[in-house]
Structure formats: C-alpha cells, structure tokens
N, C-alpha and C positions, 0 to 999 in steps of 0.2 A: 144423416149426420147432423148433430146439433149445431146451432149457430155459435160461432167462435166469438167469445167476448174479447174486446180489446182491453184486457186487464193485464197490467204489468206489475210484477212483484220485484221490488228492489231487494237484491240479494245481499243482505248484510248479516253476516255471522261473526261473532266475536271469536276470532282465531288468530294465532300468530303465523301459521303456515298451513299448507295443504295437509300435512301429516297430523295436525292437531285439530282438524276441521270439526270433529264431533265432540271435543272436550268442552263441556258446558262450563267448567270452572275457569276456563282461560279468560284472561283480562287483557289480551293484546288489542291491537288496533282493529277496527272493523274491516272485514273483508269486502272489497269492492270489485264486483265482477260485471256490473252493468245490469240491465233490466231485460228479462226475457219472460215470455208466457207461452208455454207449450201445453195446452189443456189435454188431459188424458182421461180415460175412464177408470183409472186407478183410484184408490181411496183418497178422499180429499186431504187426509192428514199427511200424505206423502208428496202432494203437489209442489210445495215449496222446495223440497229437496230435489225433486225431479227437475224443476226449473233451474236450480243451481247446477245440476249436472249438465244441462244444455248450455248454460252460460260458460261453463268450463270447457266444453267441447269447442265452442266458438272462439276461445282463446288458446286452443290447442294444448290445454292442460289435460292430456289424455289419461294419465294415471289417476289424477284426482277425480276426473269425470267418471272413470270406471268405478272408483270407490263410492262416489255419490250414488250411482245407479245401483250398485250392489246393496247399499244401505236401503234404498227404496224397495228392492226385491225382498230383503229380509223383513221389512215392515209390512209389505203387502205381497205375499207369495203368488197372488193371482194377477199381478201387474205385468202383463206381457211386454209393455213398452220399457220396463226396467231392463229386460234382457236385450231388447233392441239397443238400448243405451250402452250396455256393456259391450255388445258386438260392434257398434260403430266406433267405440273408443279404440278399437284395433285398426281402424281404417283411417290412416293419416294421409288424407287426400292430396295435400300439396307437398308432402315430404318425399324423400327418396331413401329407401323404397316406401311406397304408400302402404304396403302390407308386409310386415316381416313374416317370412315363411313359417317360422316356428310358432306363430300366433294364430295361424289360419284355423287349426283344429279347435282351438279354444273359442274363437269367434263363431265358428260353425255350430258348436254346441249351444251357444247362447241364442243364436237366431233360431235354431231348431226348438229350443225351449220356449221362445216367444211364440212360435207357430203352434206348439203343442198346447200352450195355455189358451191361445185364441185372442184375437184382438177384440176390443170392446166397441169398436166403431169401424166403418169402412175406411176412414182416413187413417186410422192406426194400422189397419190391415195393409194399406198401400205402403206406408213407411216400412213395415216389416218385410213385405214382399219385395220391395225395391232393394233393400239392403241384402236380402237373401240372395239376390242375383250376383252380388259381389263375391260371395263365398261358395256359390253353387259350382260344382265340378272344377274347383280351383286347381286341382292337380292336372287337369287335361285341357281346360279352356284358357287361352292366354289372358293375361291381366287386361290388356287393352280392350279385348272383346267384352269382358265382364264389366269394365268401367263404362263402356258405351251403353251396355244394357241397363246399367244402373242410372246413367244420365237420362236415358229415354223414359225409364219408369218414373224418375223424379219429374221429368217434364210433364208427364200425364198427371201426376199428383198435383203439381203446381197449377196446371191448367184447370183442374177440377176443384181446386181450393184457392181461388184467387184472393180471397180475403184472409187467408191463413199466412201469417208472416213467416213462420218457420218453414212452411212448405216452399215459399219463394226463396228464402235465404239458403236452405239446403240445396235447392235446385241450382242457385247461382254458384254455390261452391262446387257442385258436380260439373258445371260448365268449365270453371276455372281448372279443375283437375284434368280435364280432357283437352285443354287448349294446347295446340301443337306448338312447340318451340320454333318450328320452321315456318309458321304462319305469321309473317311480318305485317299482315293487315290487322292482326289481333281481333279477329272476328268474335271468338267466344268470350274474350275479355270484355269487349264492347257490349255483347249481349248480356253478360252478367251485370255489368255496370248499369245498363238500362233498367234491369230489374231492381237493383239496389238503390240507385239514387233517389227515386221517389220514396222508398221506405226509409231512407236516411233522414229525410225531412219529416216524416210522420213519426218515426221512432228514434229520436236522437240519442237515446241511452242504450240502444241495443248493441252488444259488443261485436256480434258477427258482421253486422252491416259495414262499419268502417274498416274492419279487418279485411274483409274480402274485397272491398273497394281498393284498398292499398295494393292487394295482390293483382287486381284487375289493371291497375294503373302502373304497375312495376315494370315499365318499359320506356324507352326513350320517347316514343311517340306521345304517350298519354300521361307521363309523370306529373306534369304541372297540374293536371286535374285531380291528382291525389292529395294535394296539400291539405285541403280541409279535413279529410278523413285522417291524415297523419297527425294533424294538430289535435284532433278530438279523441282518438282511440285510447291513448295512454291515460287520459283522464277518466274515461268511461270505465275501464277495467284495470285500475292501477295496482290491483293485487296480483295480476297475472304477469309474470316476467315477459312472456311473449308479446303481450300488449304494450309493454314498455319499450320493447325492441322494434316492433313492426314499423313505427313511423320512420325509422332510419332507412328502410327500403326506398322510400320516396326522397328523403334527404340525400341519400347517396346518389340517386339518379340526377338530382338537381345540383349537386356539388355544395350542399349546405352542410359543411363539415362540422361546424360547432354544434349545430342541432343534432347531427348524427352522434357526436361524442356524448352529448348530454343524455340522449336517448339510450345509448348502449351502456353507459356507466350505470344508469338506474336499473336496466335490465340485468346486467351482470351481477350487481349486488343483490337484487331480489332473487335471482335464480340460485345464487350461492347460498343465501339464507334458507332457501327451500330445498336445497340438496339436489337441484336439477342440473347436473353437470353438462348434459347436452345443450340445454338452453343457455347456460352460462358461457360455454365455449363458442356457441353460435354468435352471441352478442359480442364476445371478445374478438372474433374474426372481423366483424364489421367495425369494431372499435379500432383495431389495428389498421384497417384500411383508411379510416377517417384520420387517424393520427398521422399516417404517412402522407396523405394528400395535403394536410394542412401544415406539414413541415415540423410536426411535434415529434421529432425522432427520439428525444429523451424519454417521453412517455411510452413510445412504441417499444423501446428497449426494455422498459420496466415490465411491459406485458410479457415479453419473451422470457424474462427471468421468473416471473410469476408462473408461467406455463411450465417451466422446467422444475419448479418446486412443488407442482401438484402431485398427488399420489398417482400410482399406476392407473392409467386410463384404460377403459374397455374399448379396444380397437375393433371389437366385433360390432359395436354400435356405430353405424355409419355417420350419424350426426356428430358424435364425439371424435371419431377417427378423421373425418373430413376437416373439421376446424383445427384440430390439434396438429394435423399434418400441414395444412395450408398456412397457418400463422407464421411459423419460422421460415417457410419458403417465401412468403410474401415479404417478410422483413429483409431477407437477404437479397432477393431479386429486385425488388423495387428500389433498393439503395445501391444496386450495382456491386454488391459484395460477392464477386464471382468465385473467389476461393471458398468462401463459406457455403455458397450454393453447391459447389462441387463436392463438399463434404457432407451433404445431407444424406441421412440414412433412411431408406424407405421403410415404412412400418411393416411389421409382420402381423398377419392375421386380419388385415384390413381389406375392404372391398377393392377390387382391381382398379377402379377409376381413382381411388384414393392413393393407392400405390403409385399410379401413373404420375401424379403431381410431383412426388418426390423424385421419381426417376427423371422426369423432365427437368427439374431443377438441377440435378446432378449433371445431366447432359448439357444443359445450357451453361452451367458454370465451367465445365470442362472446355466447351467450345470457345467461350469468351476469354479463356485464359490460354488459348492457343493449343489445346490438347485435343485436336479434332479426332484423331484416331481413337482415343479413349471415349470420346463423346459418342462415337458410332456404336460402341458396346451398349450404351444406354438407348440408342435408337433401336437396336435390335430388341431390347426388352420392351420398348414401347410398341413395336410392331407385334410382338407376341401378345401383349395385353389387349391391343386393338382387336386382334383376331379372336381372342377368347371372348371379348365383349360381344362381338358380332355373332359368334356361335351361340352365345346365351340369349341372343335377341335384344341386347341392350344397345340399340342403335344410337341413341342420343350420346351416351358416353363414348361409344366407339368413334363417333365423329369428332368429339372433343379431343380424344387421345390422338386421332389422326392429325388434328391441327397442331397439337403439342409436338408431335413427331416432326412435322415439316419445319417448325420453328428451330428445333435442334439441328436438323439437317441444313437449314439456311445458314445458321451461324457457323456450322462446321465448314460449309462451303466458303464462307467469307474468310475463315481462318486459313483455308487452303488456297486463298487468292483466286477464287472463282466468283467474282462479284455478280456477273449476270445470273448465274445459277442461284446464288444466294437471294438476290432480289426477286427472282421469279418464284422461288419457294415461299418466301415471306409474303409476297403479294397474294399468292394462292391461299395461304393460311388466313390472311386478313379478310379476303373476300368470303371465305367459307365461314369464318367466325362472325362476320357481320350479318350473315344470312340466317343465323339461328339465335334464339333468345337464351339467356342464362336461366338457370333454375334458382329458386329462392334460397337454396342452400349456401350461395356465395354472393358477395357484393359485386362480383364481376371477375373477369380473367385476372390472374396475377399481374400481368402486363399485357394489354391488348396487342394482338399481332400487328395491327396497323401502327401502333405506337412504336413497336420494335422495328417495323419497316422504316419509319421516319429516322430512327437512330442509325439504321443500316445505311440509308441514303446519305446521312451526314458523314459517316465513315468513308463513304465512296465519293465524298466531295460534290454532292448534288443537293445543296441547301434549298434551292427553289422547289425541287420535287419533294424534299423532306418536309418543308413547311406545309405543303398541301396535305400531306398525310397527317401531320399533327393537328391541323385545323379540322380535318374530318373526324378525328378522334374526339375533339372538344365539342363537336356538335352532338354526338351521342353520349359523351361522358364529360359534362361540363366540370371544370375545376380540377381535372386530373393533373397533378403536379408534374409528372414526367412529360406529358404532352405540352403543358405550358412552358416548361423550361426548354424543351426541344424546339418549340416554335420560336421562342425568343432567340435561341442560339442560331437557328436557321436564318432568321431575319437579319441578325447581326452579320453572319457570314455572307449573305446575299448583298448587303450594303457594301461590305468590304470588297466583294467581287466586282 
C-alpha cells in the first residue's frame, strides 16, 4: 500500500444547496464542509469530488453524499470506492434505524459492484470488505451481529493503517454505533474519544472528528469534555445543517439553553432551505426543549403553530415521525397542560415506539385529570406495543415503553388514592430510566421519571423526599426548569413544615 500523504483539500464549491451542488453557473455562498483527504486509486480528476462525498458522510448528509459518489462513478466507471461510498451512504450508524430495510438491496448491489470492479489497493479492499459484512446475509443475520462484524473489521483496518486518518475516524464511528445504552461506564465512547482527541489536535478542520467527539461525550458523565468540539464543529462545516445542530447535544447536557437555541435556529433554517425535513424537525425538537427549559413559552408556542402549518409529513420516516410526534407532546406535558395531553392523537403509519409517545401522553393526561379508568385503556395499548417491540427484537425501545407504562400506572394509582403503589411504580421507572442512556434522536425524556417522582412526593406532602429526587435530576440534567422549580417548591414547603 502506498504511503498516505497528509494532504487536505478544502472543500469549497460555489453552490446554494446540496441539490445545486453541480451547477457551475451558481453564484451562491461557498459550500463549507471542512477538510478531508481519502486517497484512492481512482482517477485523479475525481479525487476532489470523492473527498467531498466523504466530508458529507461525516456530517450525515447522506443523500448528498450518495449523489457525490454517484457522480464519481459516472466520471470513473472503474472506481470501486465510489460504489463503496454509495453503499455506506445507506448505513446511518447513529440513527434509528441505522439501515432502512427497503434500502438494503440497493446497498447490497453497490457493494457487490465495488467487489466486482476490484479494489485498487489492499486498504481499499479492506474498506469494501468491512462494509460488505453489514449487508451480507442481512435477511437472516441480526443487525447487531453484522454491526459487530463490521466493527471488528474496521478495528483490523485501523490497526494496519495507523497513519490513515479516515481509517481511524470510521473505526471510531463504528465503536460509537455499537456502544450499549446500558453501559453506564461508556467504555466504547471513551475508546472512540481516545482515538479522536489526538486527531482533533492534528487535523482541526476535519468535520468527522468533532462530530463524533460530540456523540462520544453526549452523556452526563463526559459532557463537559465535549464543549471544545461543540464550539468548533459548526464553524468547520457550516454548510451542513447537522453540523449546525450537533453542538446542541452538548449544550443540552450542560443546561446551556441560549447556546442550544442559537445552534438549533441556525440548523432549522439551513435544513429548511435545503429541503431536509427530517433534519429540520430534529433541530426543532431540540429547540422546543431549550425554549421550554429557559422559560420562553411564547417562542415554544410559535414552534407548535409552525409545525401545524407544515405540509403533510411522511410518518413512515422515523426521524420525521419521532420529532413531529414528540414536539406537541413535549409542549403539553412539560407545561402541565393535562387536558391537552389527553387529547393527543397517536400518529398512523409511524413506528411503534413513536406511537407509544403519543399513547403515553394521552394516558398521563387522563390520569392527571382524575380519569384513571380511561388511562388504563392507554396502559393496555402500551403493554401491546411493548410486547410487539420485544417480539421484533427491539429491546431498547421495549424498555423505554415499559418505563412509560409504569409512569401512567403510577399517576393512575395516585388518582385512585393509592400513594404507596404510585410511589413504588414511579421509583422503579426512575431507576430503570437512569440505568440506560438516551439515543441521539431525542434531547431526553419528555419529563424524567425521577422528576415526576419528585412532583408525586410533593402531592403526597413529602417535600424533603421530593427535594432529594429533584436534586438527583439536576445532577444528570443541569438546568431542567421543572426540577429547579420543584426543588424550590420543596425547599419552601420544608421550611414551612
């Protein structure tokens, strides 16, 4: 394998948006995606466009990345790595789901085409072979098994190409993709960060490095270490809506609400201009959360009105369905508008765990307005959804739905004047929720179970115990408005008592 040069190409193309990327006559602002260098054996004339595709991948602009690699393939039909690029654009490693079932056959054809053309170097062969493991026997081999196979192959590639930046960065991403939400030691996140931190100092304009550092540090234990990456990423790849949004993952963890608002306003506007509805709504979900935590209810209400005025949304797209369902639920539940929560209508055609959010909101609203018997109908629906998720092998979301179910049951028990049962149910929900990490699709639970427990204990006239629960929430979720207000109320009641 030839020695890899540390040559970085600044990816500046005069374009107004992804869809106009190849229009030479455009006179829009320069496209800024950061600096990447992924040497290949393809024609030198396509190297710049190939590097652009890699930069787009690192900012999760998957559709644009696929188009970039397709353009490379058209210019150089013997470029096997162009087909690797198109295949990996269907592998959304940190999204849910990481591979949309309907795209598997398309990706398989691309990776097979790459194998048929033949790699121009051993390094390229390893990239192609590793990705092939993700799509091999996809109909019969579980995703988790294939993902671990891919991670191990990328580990070998990274080990054999220690000076290859892209090998290290893609391996770090594979580690993050396989990090277990149940691992509160964050072992794989730390392993990925150990790979990326030295590279961040050596290659400060690479878009993937700060992006994946943010994901590695997107937890209560490590969030403060993610601030430098959060401050840098949006400037490195300011043309990518996802790069404008990602810093808010760290800002949310640290309670930096104004920073989160600024980040997501920019991401929302950029995504809207580029016609990326999924990314737009993802940013708006985080924006709604930040508005509510900072007490900017007027702006939060405006978001709700803007969502209602949007054209019919594709609820089959999990990213779109999740955010569009969660935003109105968050607005009603965070503000204690229980009648509004009880009136939420679950989406049709959405993924089961998305439907569960709306069912939970209805159940919670019914229970909090004293309609416990009606709330139990929603509990039954949640039980059914949990069972379906477990049958399909989606254990993460099954656990989350189980937590939601216990929350509705707890408030129903409180409405039925069974305080001990209510407290036990909510405490069990809180303990289970604290034991598992959230996924990047959400800024966090609508209302943490432990925060709900605090308010339940206030209703049960136990302010001392309630204050301890609120303080625990604020350790893991600094600046949460509900927990701050609950703690202040509990402290006042304790003084009076």
